[in-house]
ChimeraX commands (.cxc) that place a marker at each C-alpha (Angstrom):
marker #1 position 212.39,89.86,171.92 radius 0.5
marker #1 position 214.56,88.58,169.65 radius 0.5
marker #1 position 212.55,85.40,169.44 radius 0.5
marker #1 position 209.40,87.88,168.95 radius 0.5
marker #1 position 211.49,89.15,165.96 radius 0.5
marker #1 position 212.80,86.05,164.35 radius 0.5
marker #1 position 212.48,86.55,160.66 radius 0.5
marker #1 position 211.37,90.20,160.54 radius 0.5
marker #1 position 213.68,92.82,159.19 radius 0.5
marker #1 position 213.07,96.00,161.41 radius 0.5
marker #1 position 214.60,99.49,161.02 radius 0.5
marker #1 position 213.15,102.10,163.20 radius 0.5
marker #1 position 213.81,105.91,162.11 radius 0.5
marker #1 position 214.58,107.12,165.61 radius 0.5
marker #1 position 212.37,110.43,166.11 radius 0.5
marker #1 position 212.85,112.70,169.47 radius 0.5
marker #1 position 209.25,113.66,170.13 radius 0.5
marker #1 position 209.28,115.69,173.03 radius 0.5
marker #1 position 170.28,101.91,173.18 radius 0.5
marker #1 position 171.20,103.99,169.89 radius 0.5
marker #1 position 169.58,107.20,168.67 radius 0.5
marker #1 position 170.14,109.72,166.13 radius 0.5
marker #1 position 172.18,112.79,166.85 radius 0.5
marker #1 position 172.59,116.21,165.03 radius 0.5
marker #1 position 175.80,117.05,163.33 radius 0.5
marker #1 position 176.60,118.92,166.70 radius 0.5
marker #1 position 178.01,115.91,168.12 radius 0.5
marker #1 position 181.02,117.66,167.36 radius 0.5
marker #1 position 180.50,120.17,169.68 radius 0.5
marker #1 position 183.82,119.30,171.69 radius 0.5
marker #1 position 186.34,119.65,169.03 radius 0.5
marker #1 position 186.73,120.00,164.96 radius 0.5
marker #1 position 185.71,116.57,163.24 radius 0.5
marker #1 position 186.88,115.95,159.89 radius 0.5
marker #1 position 186.05,112.97,157.48 radius 0.5
marker #1 position 185.24,112.14,153.74 radius 0.5
marker #1 position 181.88,111.18,152.36 radius 0.5
marker #1 position 180.22,110.78,148.83 radius 0.5
marker #1 position 177.61,113.37,148.19 radius 0.5
marker #1 position 177.77,113.01,144.40 radius 0.5
marker #1 position 179.67,110.63,142.52 radius 0.5
marker #1 position 183.58,111.03,144.27 radius 0.5
marker #1 position 184.75,110.96,147.93 radius 0.5
marker #1 position 185.08,114.72,149.06 radius 0.5
marker #1 position 186.81,116.19,152.33 radius 0.5
marker #1 position 184.58,117.71,155.15 radius 0.5
marker #1 position 185.10,119.61,158.29 radius 0.5
marker #1 position 182.64,120.03,161.16 radius 0.5
marker #1 position 183.72,122.82,163.41 radius 0.5
marker #1 position 182.80,123.00,166.92 radius 0.5
marker #1 position 179.30,124.02,167.65 radius 0.5
marker #1 position 178.24,123.94,163.99 radius 0.5
marker #1 position 175.58,122.08,162.70 radius 0.5
marker #1 position 176.20,121.95,158.99 radius 0.5
marker #1 position 179.71,120.42,157.65 radius 0.5
marker #1 position 181.75,122.56,155.44 radius 0.5
marker #1 position 182.90,121.20,152.36 radius 0.5
marker #1 position 186.91,121.67,151.77 radius 0.5
marker #1 position 187.45,120.00,148.42 radius 0.5
marker #1 position 185.84,119.77,144.95 radius 0.5
marker #1 position 188.29,118.01,142.91 radius 0.5
marker #1 position 187.86,114.99,140.30 radius 0.5
marker #1 position 189.70,112.78,142.73 radius 0.5
marker #1 position 188.79,110.86,145.80 radius 0.5
marker #1 position 189.95,112.63,148.94 radius 0.5
marker #1 position 190.91,109.62,151.62 radius 0.5
marker #1 position 192.16,109.39,155.22 radius 0.5
marker #1 position 191.97,113.08,156.68 radius 0.5
marker #1 position 194.19,113.46,159.87 radius 0.5
marker #1 position 194.02,116.68,161.71 radius 0.5
marker #1 position 196.93,118.36,163.22 radius 0.5
marker #1 position 197.64,118.22,166.77 radius 0.5
marker #1 position 196.59,121.96,166.98 radius 0.5
marker #1 position 193.78,121.20,164.68 radius 0.5
marker #1 position 194.10,123.94,162.44 radius 0.5
marker #1 position 195.90,121.84,159.29 radius 0.5
marker #1 position 194.12,118.51,157.90 radius 0.5
marker #1 position 196.65,116.05,155.98 radius 0.5
marker #1 position 195.18,113.68,153.54 radius 0.5
marker #1 position 195.36,111.37,150.75 radius 0.5
marker #1 position 193.96,111.24,147.12 radius 0.5
marker #1 position 193.21,108.57,144.79 radius 0.5
marker #1 position 196.05,109.31,142.23 radius 0.5
marker #1 position 198.51,108.55,145.54 radius 0.5
marker #1 position 199.48,111.68,146.58 radius 0.5
marker #1 position 199.58,113.38,149.90 radius 0.5
marker #1 position 198.40,116.95,150.62 radius 0.5
marker #1 position 198.45,119.46,153.71 radius 0.5
marker #1 position 195.47,122.15,154.03 radius 0.5
marker #1 position 194.79,124.70,156.64 radius 0.5
marker #1 position 191.47,124.75,158.11 radius 0.5
marker #1 position 191.61,128.53,158.09 radius 0.5
marker #1 position 191.59,128.69,154.23 radius 0.5
marker #1 position 193.95,128.55,151.31 radius 0.5
marker #1 position 194.59,126.32,148.81 radius 0.5
marker #1 position 196.30,122.80,149.63 radius 0.5
marker #1 position 199.76,121.80,149.45 radius 0.5
marker #1 position 201.21,118.90,147.94 radius 0.5
marker #1 position 203.92,117.13,149.60 radius 0.5
marker #1 position 206.86,117.12,147.65 radius 0.5
marker #1 position 207.46,113.26,147.49 radius 0.5
marker #1 position 208.96,111.01,144.71 radius 0.5
marker #1 position 206.56,109.74,142.28 radius 0.5
marker #1 position 204.75,106.61,143.95 radius 0.5
marker #1 position 201.50,105.62,145.83 radius 0.5
marker #1 position 201.11,106.96,149.12 radius 0.5
marker #1 position 198.41,107.13,151.86 radius 0.5
marker #1 position 197.23,107.15,155.51 radius 0.5
marker #1 position 199.12,110.31,157.03 radius 0.5
marker #1 position 199.56,110.42,160.69 radius 0.5
marker #1 position 201.29,113.52,162.21 radius 0.5
marker #1 position 204.03,113.59,164.78 radius 0.5
marker #1 position 203.06,114.72,167.87 radius 0.5
marker #1 position 205.01,118.45,167.61 radius 0.5
marker #1 position 203.62,118.88,164.26 radius 0.5
marker #1 position 207.16,118.54,162.57 radius 0.5
marker #1 position 206.26,115.82,160.30 radius 0.5
marker #1 position 203.98,113.19,159.12 radius 0.5
marker #1 position 204.33,109.54,158.95 radius 0.5
marker #1 position 202.54,107.72,155.78 radius 0.5
marker #1 position 202.20,104.83,154.08 radius 0.5
marker #1 position 204.13,104.14,150.84 radius 0.5
marker #1 position 202.98,101.13,148.82 radius 0.5
marker #1 position 204.82,99.00,146.13 radius 0.5
marker #1 position 203.21,96.83,143.63 radius 0.5
marker #1 position 204.42,94.30,141.70 radius 0.5
marker #1 position 203.09,91.69,139.38 radius 0.5
marker #1 position 203.52,89.15,142.43 radius 0.5
marker #1 position 201.55,91.35,145.11 radius 0.5
marker #1 position 202.06,94.45,147.03 radius 0.5
marker #1 position 204.23,95.71,149.79 radius 0.5
marker #1 position 204.12,98.84,152.25 radius 0.5
marker #1 position 206.29,100.31,154.49 radius 0.5
marker #1 position 205.91,103.34,156.47 radius 0.5
marker #1 position 208.17,106.39,156.22 radius 0.5
marker #1 position 208.28,110.11,157.57 radius 0.5
marker #1 position 208.02,113.53,155.89 radius 0.5
marker #1 position 209.84,116.36,157.66 radius 0.5
marker #1 position 208.24,119.89,156.82 radius 0.5
marker #1 position 211.30,121.55,157.93 radius 0.5
marker #1 position 213.77,119.98,155.19 radius 0.5
marker #1 position 211.23,118.42,153.23 radius 0.5
marker #1 position 213.28,115.21,153.81 radius 0.5
marker #1 position 211.70,112.15,153.58 radius 0.5
marker #1 position 213.28,108.72,155.45 radius 0.5
marker #1 position 212.42,105.56,156.59 radius 0.5
marker #1 position 210.09,105.04,159.54 radius 0.5
marker #1 position 209.28,101.18,159.94 radius 0.5
marker #1 position 210.38,98.70,157.62 radius 0.5
marker #1 position 209.21,94.81,158.14 radius 0.5
marker #1 position 208.65,91.79,156.20 radius 0.5
marker #1 position 205.34,91.82,154.93 radius 0.5
marker #1 position 203.04,95.06,154.40 radius 0.5
marker #1 position 203.04,97.61,157.09 radius 0.5
marker #1 position 199.88,100.23,157.06 radius 0.5
marker #1 position 197.77,102.68,159.41 radius 0.5
marker #1 position 200.27,104.33,161.46 radius 0.5
marker #1 position 199.34,106.07,164.79 radius 0.5
marker #1 position 202.04,107.80,166.73 radius 0.5
marker #1 position 201.49,107.99,170.44 radius 0.5
marker #1 position 200.66,111.46,171.84 radius 0.5
marker #1 position 204.11,111.50,174.00 radius 0.5
marker #1 position 205.72,110.70,170.44 radius 0.5
marker #1 position 207.61,107.71,172.32 radius 0.5
marker #1 position 205.86,104.71,169.84 radius 0.5
marker #1 position 204.02,103.83,166.82 radius 0.5
marker #1 position 201.15,101.73,166.69 radius 0.5
marker #1 position 200.46,99.82,162.91 radius 0.5
marker #1 position 199.15,97.31,161.14 radius 0.5
marker #1 position 201.31,94.41,159.56 radius 0.5
marker #1 position 199.58,91.89,157.04 radius 0.5
marker #1 position 200.81,88.28,156.74 radius 0.5
marker #1 position 199.68,86.26,154.23 radius 0.5
marker #1 position 199.73,82.30,154.38 radius 0.5
marker #1 position 199.17,79.85,151.62 radius 0.5
marker #1 position 198.27,75.70,152.06 radius 0.5
marker #1 position 198.62,74.13,149.06 radius 0.5
marker #1 position 195.34,72.82,148.21 radius 0.5
marker #1 position 193.50,75.14,150.99 radius 0.5
marker #1 position 194.23,78.59,149.56 radius 0.5
marker #1 position 195.46,81.61,151.19 radius 0.5
marker #1 position 194.21,83.52,154.54 radius 0.5
marker #1 position 195.42,87.13,155.54 radius 0.5
marker #1 position 195.73,87.67,158.79 radius 0.5
marker #1 position 196.82,91.61,160.11 radius 0.5
marker #1 position 198.24,92.07,163.39 radius 0.5
marker #1 position 198.59,95.15,165.60 radius 0.5
marker #1 position 202.10,95.70,166.27 radius 0.5
marker #1 position 203.61,98.33,168.73 radius 0.5
marker #1 position 207.30,99.53,168.20 radius 0.5
marker #1 position 209.32,101.79,170.59 radius 0.5
marker #1 position 210.68,105.06,168.93 radius 0.5
marker #1 position 213.37,105.19,171.54 radius 0.5
marker #1 position 214.75,101.49,172.08 radius 0.5
marker #1 position 213.91,100.22,168.78 radius 0.5
marker #1 position 211.95,96.92,170.09 radius 0.5
marker #1 position 208.84,96.07,168.47 radius 0.5
marker #1 position 206.19,93.23,169.26 radius 0.5
marker #1 position 202.76,92.44,168.17 radius 0.5
marker #1 position 200.23,93.60,170.59 radius 0.5
marker #1 position 198.23,90.63,170.41 radius 0.5
marker #1 position 198.66,87.11,168.99 radius 0.5
marker #1 position 196.03,84.91,166.90 radius 0.5
marker #1 position 194.42,84.56,163.72 radius 0.5
marker #1 position 192.23,87.79,164.04 radius 0.5
marker #1 position 192.23,90.58,161.77 radius 0.5
marker #1 position 192.62,93.46,163.40 radius 0.5
marker #1 position 193.31,97.05,161.90 radius 0.5
marker #1 position 193.11,100.76,162.11 radius 0.5
marker #1 position 194.49,101.52,165.60 radius 0.5
marker #1 position 193.76,104.90,167.44 radius 0.5
marker #1 position 195.79,106.48,170.52 radius 0.5
marker #1 position 193.53,107.53,173.09 radius 0.5
marker #1 position 194.48,111.36,174.03 radius 0.5
marker #1 position 196.33,110.41,177.27 radius 0.5
marker #1 position 198.17,107.68,175.37 radius 0.5
marker #1 position 197.09,104.84,177.75 radius 0.5
marker #1 position 194.55,103.21,175.59 radius 0.5
marker #1 position 194.39,102.02,171.88 radius 0.5
marker #1 position 191.33,101.83,170.35 radius 0.5
marker #1 position 191.09,99.54,166.82 radius 0.5
marker #1 position 188.84,97.32,164.70 radius 0.5
marker #1 position 188.83,93.60,165.10 radius 0.5
marker #1 position 186.85,90.49,163.78 radius 0.5
marker #1 position 187.90,88.38,166.63 radius 0.5
marker #1 position 184.17,88.22,167.68 radius 0.5
marker #1 position 182.99,87.03,164.43 radius 0.5
marker #1 position 182.45,90.47,162.43 radius 0.5
marker #1 position 184.65,93.77,162.66 radius 0.5
marker #1 position 183.66,95.67,165.86 radius 0.5
marker #1 position 185.25,98.39,167.80 radius 0.5
marker #1 position 187.75,97.28,170.73 radius 0.5
marker #1 position 189.94,99.14,173.32 radius 0.5
marker #1 position 192.85,97.82,175.11 radius 0.5
marker #1 position 195.97,99.14,177.25 radius 0.5
marker #1 position 198.96,99.84,175.39 radius 0.5
marker #1 position 200.32,96.40,176.13 radius 0.5
marker #1 position 197.72,94.29,174.99 radius 0.5
marker #1 position 196.78,92.66,178.20 radius 0.5
marker #1 position 193.18,93.75,178.56 radius 0.5
marker #1 position 191.11,94.20,175.42 radius 0.5
marker #1 position 187.35,94.93,175.61 radius 0.5
marker #1 position 184.61,95.05,172.62 radius 0.5
marker #1 position 182.80,98.37,172.56 radius 0.5
marker #1 position 180.37,97.87,169.68 radius 0.5
marker #1 position 177.36,95.57,169.12 radius 0.5
marker #1 position 175.02,95.03,166.22 radius 0.5
marker #1 position 174.52,94.96,162.61 radius 0.5
marker #1 position 177.32,96.26,159.99 radius 0.5
marker #1 position 181.18,96.23,160.36 radius 0.5
marker #1 position 182.69,98.77,162.35 radius 0.5
marker #1 position 186.24,100.28,161.83 radius 0.5
marker #1 position 188.15,103.39,161.82 radius 0.5
marker #1 position 187.75,104.74,165.56 radius 0.5
marker #1 position 188.61,108.25,166.38 radius 0.5
marker #1 position 188.89,109.46,169.90 radius 0.5
marker #1 position 186.94,112.58,171.33 radius 0.5
marker #1 position 189.11,115.37,172.13 radius 0.5
marker #1 position 188.42,114.88,175.79 radius 0.5
marker #1 position 189.13,111.16,175.78 radius 0.5
marker #1 position 184.93,110.03,176.58 radius 0.5
marker #1 position 183.69,109.23,173.46 radius 0.5
marker #1 position 184.50,107.04,169.96 radius 0.5
marker #1 position 183.54,108.13,166.46 radius 0.5
marker #1 position 183.90,104.97,163.98 radius 0.5
marker #1 position 182.40,103.88,160.82 radius 0.5
marker #1 position 179.57,101.70,160.59 radius 0.5
marker #1 position 179.44,99.79,156.88 radius 0.5
marker #1 position 176.38,97.68,155.50 radius 0.5
marker #1 position 176.03,96.40,152.00 radius 0.5
marker #1 position 174.54,99.72,150.79 radius 0.5
marker #1 position 175.77,102.32,152.97 radius 0.5
marker #1 position 178.78,103.42,155.59 radius 0.5
marker #1 position 177.97,106.52,158.20 radius 0.5
marker #1 position 179.36,107.76,161.48 radius 0.5
marker #1 position 178.38,106.49,165.04 radius 0.5
marker #1 position 179.45,107.83,168.31 radius 0.5
marker #1 position 179.92,105.63,171.52 radius 0.5
marker #1 position 180.26,106.78,174.98 radius 0.5
marker #1 position 183.77,104.55,176.02 radius 0.5
marker #1 position 182.29,104.31,179.97 radius 0.5
marker #1 position 178.60,103.53,179.21 radius 0.5
marker #1 position 178.57,102.03,175.71 radius 0.5
marker #1 position 175.90,103.99,174.82 radius 0.5
marker #1 position 175.76,104.91,170.99 radius 0.5
marker #1 position 174.24,107.36,168.55 radius 0.5
marker #1 position 174.35,107.96,164.89 radius 0.5
marker #1 position 175.63,111.39,163.46 radius 0.5
marker #1 position 173.33,112.96,160.70 radius 0.5
marker #1 position 176.03,114.96,159.15 radius 0.5
marker #1 position 173.43,115.58,156.28 radius 0.5
marker #1 position 170.43,115.40,157.88 radius 0.5
marker #1 position 167.63,113.20,156.27 radius 0.5
marker #1 position 169.99,112.54,153.14 radius 0.5
marker #1 position 171.57,109.27,152.90 radius 0.5
marker #1 position 175.35,110.11,152.01 radius 0.5
marker #1 position 177.94,107.78,152.46 radius 0.5
marker #1 position 180.70,108.74,155.24 radius 0.5
marker #1 position 184.03,107.69,156.18 radius 0.5
marker #1 position 187.55,108.21,157.54 radius 0.5
marker #1 position 186.70,110.37,160.73 radius 0.5
marker #1 position 189.40,112.25,162.64 radius 0.5
marker #1 position 188.40,114.17,165.64 radius 0.5
marker #1 position 190.36,116.75,167.60 radius 0.5
marker link #1:1,2 radius 0.2
marker link #1:2,3 radius 0.2
marker link #1:3,4 radius 0.2
marker link #1:4,5 radius 0.2
marker link #1:5,6 radius 0.2
marker link #1:6,7 radius 0.2
marker link #1:7,8 radius 0.2
marker link #1:8,9 radius 0.2
marker link #1:9,10 radius 0.2
marker link #1:10,11 radius 0.2
marker link #1:11,12 radius 0.2
marker link #1:12,13 radius 0.2
marker link #1:13,14 radius 0.2
marker link #1:14,15 radius 0.2
marker link #1:15,16 radius 0.2
marker link #1:16,17 radius 0.2
marker link #1:17,18 radius 0.2
marker link #1:19,20 radius 0.2
marker link #1:20,21 radius 0.2
marker link #1:21,22 radius 0.2
marker link #1:22,23 radius 0.2
marker link #1:23,24 radius 0.2
marker link #1:24,25 radius 0.2
marker link #1:25,26 radius 0.2
marker link #1:26,27 radius 0.2
marker link #1:27,28 radius 0.2
marker link #1:28,29 radius 0.2
marker link #1:29,30 radius 0.2
marker link #1:30,31 radius 0.2
marker link #1:31,32 radius 0.2
marker link #1:32,33 radius 0.2
marker link #1:33,34 radius 0.2
marker link #1:34,35 radius 0.2
marker link #1:35,36 radius 0.2
marker link #1:36,37 radius 0.2
marker link #1:37,38 radius 0.2
marker link #1:38,39 radius 0.2
marker link #1:39,40 radius 0.2
marker link #1:40,41 radius 0.2
marker link #1:41,42 radius 0.2
marker link #1:42,43 radius 0.2
marker link #1:43,44 radius 0.2
marker link #1:44,45 radius 0.2
marker link #1:45,46 radius 0.2
marker link #1:46,47 radius 0.2
marker link #1:47,48 radius 0.2
marker link #1:48,49 radius 0.2
marker link #1:49,50 radius 0.2
marker link #1:50,51 radius 0.2
marker link #1:51,52 radius 0.2
marker link #1:52,53 radius 0.2
marker link #1:53,54 radius 0.2
marker link #1:54,55 radius 0.2
marker link #1:55,56 radius 0.2
marker link #1:56,57 radius 0.2
marker link #1:57,58 radius 0.2
marker link #1:58,59 radius 0.2
marker link #1:59,60 radius 0.2
marker link #1:60,61 radius 0.2
marker link #1:61,62 radius 0.2
marker link #1:62,63 radius 0.2
marker link #1:63,64 radius 0.2
marker link #1:64,65 radius 0.2
marker link #1:65,66 radius 0.2
marker link #1:66,67 radius 0.2
marker link #1:67,68 radius 0.2
marker link #1:68,69 radius 0.2
marker link #1:69,70 radius 0.2
marker link #1:70,71 radius 0.2
marker link #1:71,72 radius 0.2
marker link #1:72,73 radius 0.2
marker link #1:73,74 radius 0.2
marker link #1:74,75 radius 0.2
marker link #1:75,76 radius 0.2
marker link #1:76,77 radius 0.2
marker link #1:77,78 radius 0.2
marker link #1:78,79 radius 0.2
marker link #1:79,80 radius 0.2
marker link #1:80,81 radius 0.2
marker link #1:81,82 radius 0.2
marker link #1:82,83 radius 0.2
marker link #1:83,84 radius 0.2
marker link #1:84,85 radius 0.2
marker link #1:85,86 radius 0.2
marker link #1:86,87 radius 0.2
marker link #1:87,88 radius 0.2
marker link #1:88,89 radius 0.2
marker link #1:89,90 radius 0.2
marker link #1:90,91 radius 0.2
marker link #1:91,92 radius 0.2
marker link #1:92,93 radius 0.2
marker link #1:93,94 radius 0.2
marker link #1:94,95 radius 0.2
marker link #1:95,96 radius 0.2
marker link #1:96,97 radius 0.2
marker link #1:97,98 radius 0.2
marker link #1:98,99 radius 0.2
marker link #1:99,100 radius 0.2
marker link #1:100,101 radius 0.2
marker link #1:101,102 radius 0.2
marker link #1:102,103 radius 0.2
marker link #1:103,104 radius 0.2
marker link #1:104,105 radius 0.2
marker link #1:105,106 radius 0.2
marker link #1:106,107 radius 0.2
marker link #1:107,108 radius 0.2
marker link #1:108,109 radius 0.2
marker link #1:109,110 radius 0.2
marker link #1:110,111 radius 0.2
marker link #1:111,112 radius 0.2
marker link #1:112,113 radius 0.2
marker link #1:113,114 radius 0.2
marker link #1:114,115 radius 0.2
marker link #1:115,116 radius 0.2
marker link #1:116,117 radius 0.2
marker link #1:117,118 radius 0.2
marker link #1:118,119 radius 0.2
marker link #1:119,120 radius 0.2
marker link #1:120,121 radius 0.2
marker link #1:121,122 radius 0.2
marker link #1:122,123 radius 0.2
marker link #1:123,124 radius 0.2
marker link #1:124,125 radius 0.2
marker link #1:125,126 radius 0.2
marker link #1:126,127 radius 0.2
marker link #1:127,128 radius 0.2
marker link #1:128,129 radius 0.2
marker link #1:129,130 radius 0.2
marker link #1:130,131 radius 0.2
marker link #1:131,132 radius 0.2
marker link #1:132,133 radius 0.2
marker link #1:133,134 radius 0.2
marker link #1:134,135 radius 0.2
marker link #1:135,136 radius 0.2
marker link #1:136,137 radius 0.2
marker link #1:137,138 radius 0.2
marker link #1:138,139 radius 0.2
marker link #1:139,140 radius 0.2
marker link #1:140,141 radius 0.2
marker link #1:141,142 radius 0.2
marker link #1:142,143 radius 0.2
marker link #1:143,144 radius 0.2
marker link #1:144,145 radius 0.2
marker link #1:145,146 radius 0.2
marker link #1:146,147 radius 0.2
marker link #1:147,148 radius 0.2
marker link #1:148,149 radius 0.2
marker link #1:149,150 radius 0.2
marker link #1:150,151 radius 0.2
marker link #1:151,152 radius 0.2
marker link #1:152,153 radius 0.2
marker link #1:153,154 radius 0.2
marker link #1:154,155 radius 0.2
marker link #1:155,156 radius 0.2
marker link #1:156,157 radius 0.2
marker link #1:157,158 radius 0.2
marker link #1:158,159 radius 0.2
marker link #1:159,160 radius 0.2
marker link #1:160,161 radius 0.2
marker link #1:161,162 radius 0.2
marker link #1:162,163 radius 0.2
marker link #1:163,164 radius 0.2
marker link #1:164,165 radius 0.2
marker link #1:165,166 radius 0.2
marker link #1:166,167 radius 0.2
marker link #1:167,168 radius 0.2
marker link #1:168,169 radius 0.2
marker link #1:169,170 radius 0.2
marker link #1:170,171 radius 0.2
marker link #1:171,172 radius 0.2
marker link #1:172,173 radius 0.2
marker link #1:173,174 radius 0.2
marker link #1:174,175 radius 0.2
marker link #1:175,176 radius 0.2
marker link #1:176,177 radius 0.2
marker link #1:177,178 radius 0.2
marker link #1:178,179 radius 0.2
marker link #1:179,180 radius 0.2
marker link #1:180,181 radius 0.2
marker link #1:181,182 radius 0.2
marker link #1:182,183 radius 0.2
marker link #1:183,184 radius 0.2
marker link #1:184,185 radius 0.2
marker link #1:185,186 radius 0.2
marker link #1:186,187 radius 0.2
marker link #1:187,188 radius 0.2
marker link #1:188,189 radius 0.2
marker link #1:189,190 radius 0.2
marker link #1:190,191 radius 0.2
marker link #1:191,192 radius 0.2
marker link #1:192,193 radius 0.2
marker link #1:193,194 radius 0.2
marker link #1:194,195 radius 0.2
marker link #1:195,196 radius 0.2
marker link #1:196,197 radius 0.2
marker link #1:197,198 radius 0.2
marker link #1:198,199 radius 0.2
marker link #1:199,200 radius 0.2
marker link #1:200,201 radius 0.2
marker link #1:201,202 radius 0.2
marker link #1:202,203 radius 0.2
marker link #1:203,204 radius 0.2
marker link #1:204,205 radius 0.2
marker link #1:205,206 radius 0.2
marker link #1:206,207 radius 0.2
marker link #1:207,208 radius 0.2
marker link #1:208,209 radius 0.2
marker link #1:209,210 radius 0.2
marker link #1:210,211 radius 0.2
marker link #1:211,212 radius 0.2
marker link #1:212,213 radius 0.2
marker link #1:213,214 radius 0.2
marker link #1:214,215 radius 0.2
marker link #1:215,216 radius 0.2
marker link #1:216,217 radius 0.2
marker link #1:217,218 radius 0.2
marker link #1:218,219 radius 0.2
marker link #1:219,220 radius 0.2
marker link #1:220,221 radius 0.2
marker link #1:221,222 radius 0.2
marker link #1:222,223 radius 0.2
marker link #1:223,224 radius 0.2
marker link #1:224,225 radius 0.2
marker link #1:225,226 radius 0.2
marker link #1:226,227 radius 0.2
marker link #1:227,228 radius 0.2
marker link #1:228,229 radius 0.2
marker link #1:229,230 radius 0.2
marker link #1:230,231 radius 0.2
marker link #1:231,232 radius 0.2
marker link #1:232,233 radius 0.2
marker link #1:233,234 radius 0.2
marker link #1:234,235 radius 0.2
marker link #1:235,236 radius 0.2
marker link #1:236,237 radius 0.2
marker link #1:237,238 radius 0.2
marker link #1:238,239 radius 0.2
marker link #1:239,240 radius 0.2
marker link #1:240,241 radius 0.2
marker link #1:241,242 radius 0.2
marker link #1:242,243 radius 0.2
marker link #1:243,244 radius 0.2
marker link #1:244,245 radius 0.2
marker link #1:245,246 radius 0.2
marker link #1:246,247 radius 0.2
marker link #1:247,248 radius 0.2
marker link #1:248,249 radius 0.2
marker link #1:249,250 radius 0.2
marker link #1:250,251 radius 0.2
marker link #1:251,252 radius 0.2
marker link #1:252,253 radius 0.2
marker link #1:253,254 radius 0.2
marker link #1:254,255 radius 0.2
marker link #1:255,256 radius 0.2
marker link #1:256,257 radius 0.2
marker link #1:257,258 radius 0.2
marker link #1:258,259 radius 0.2
marker link #1:259,260 radius 0.2
marker link #1:260,261 radius 0.2
marker link #1:261,262 radius 0.2
marker link #1:262,263 radius 0.2
marker link #1:263,264 radius 0.2
marker link #1:264,265 radius 0.2
marker link #1:265,266 radius 0.2
marker link #1:266,267 radius 0.2
marker link #1:267,268 radius 0.2
marker link #1:268,269 radius 0.2
marker link #1:269,270 radius 0.2
marker link #1:270,271 radius 0.2
marker link #1:271,272 radius 0.2
marker link #1:272,273 radius 0.2
marker link #1:273,274 radius 0.2
marker link #1:274,275 radius 0.2
marker link #1:275,276 radius 0.2
marker link #1:276,277 radius 0.2
marker link #1:277,278 radius 0.2
marker link #1:278,279 radius 0.2
marker link #1:279,280 radius 0.2
marker link #1:280,281 radius 0.2
marker link #1:281,282 radius 0.2
marker link #1:282,283 radius 0.2
marker link #1:283,284 radius 0.2
marker link #1:284,285 radius 0.2
marker link #1:285,286 radius 0.2
marker link #1:286,287 radius 0.2
marker link #1:287,288 radius 0.2
marker link #1:288,289 radius 0.2
marker link #1:289,290 radius 0.2
marker link #1:290,291 radius 0.2
marker link #1:291,292 radius 0.2
marker link #1:292,293 radius 0.2
marker link #1:293,294 radius 0.2
marker link #1:294,295 radius 0.2
marker link #1:295,296 radius 0.2
marker link #1:296,297 radius 0.2
marker link #1:297,298 radius 0.2
marker link #1:298,299 radius 0.2
marker link #1:299,300 radius 0.2
marker link #1:300,301 radius 0.2
marker link #1:301,302 radius 0.2
marker link #1:302,303 radius 0.2
marker link #1:303,304 radius 0.2
view
């Protein structure tokens, strides 16, 4: 483990957490689906409640809403805005509350399994580049603390359902004079009980946006190891990775259905981004027609 972490400084704030076809919006009948969409000019937050066929628009602001994350009980949503703020909103109504953080640029909130806090990315921009680390906000005390600090930018945190591990993405830039620079995005897994951390896979593929299955046994993620970004799944030790999706467009941002049988994900082409759903067992895919016949860009789904 020391060899694996050579050259890396890692501190963990220990937490104790106990065939494709179209489909109408009712695809979320097994739970609540949140996402952002751009029906006019900017990105707004939407929710599709269980059994509904029409999504509800939750925000109307001059900012872009980003990266919504549903609370474990599905009653609240945390999200980021394009000014670098983090917010929490109840799905039962009421105004959104901005998290009381120091001035900065923040993104990609992820709930702790007991809903006591939110893990998020803190970005730091300098003339020489960008850095990012993972922090934790506790609701009870409004206190913030370091969650993961590691060489290179960290992003897209996902805490396991049992609270014992966190999956995240580490970006490493390599520059060879005369040949330019390359960026490798690796999935890492860290124990929140022992502090041990290691890359889930090794190689030069860009792998990002990890998402735990509801039973904590499987991780879905986006990877370009097959040439273009597709949705893959693996066991939590990185020993058995399987590609789920194929076809045109870059696939990203997997979100598991509440019963763990399906994954919603974003498909992006040159002029559009939309949602598809795939059955994990049969690999049967379908398109979610969230806005009927209207062509509306959609991204960042979360499903509970």
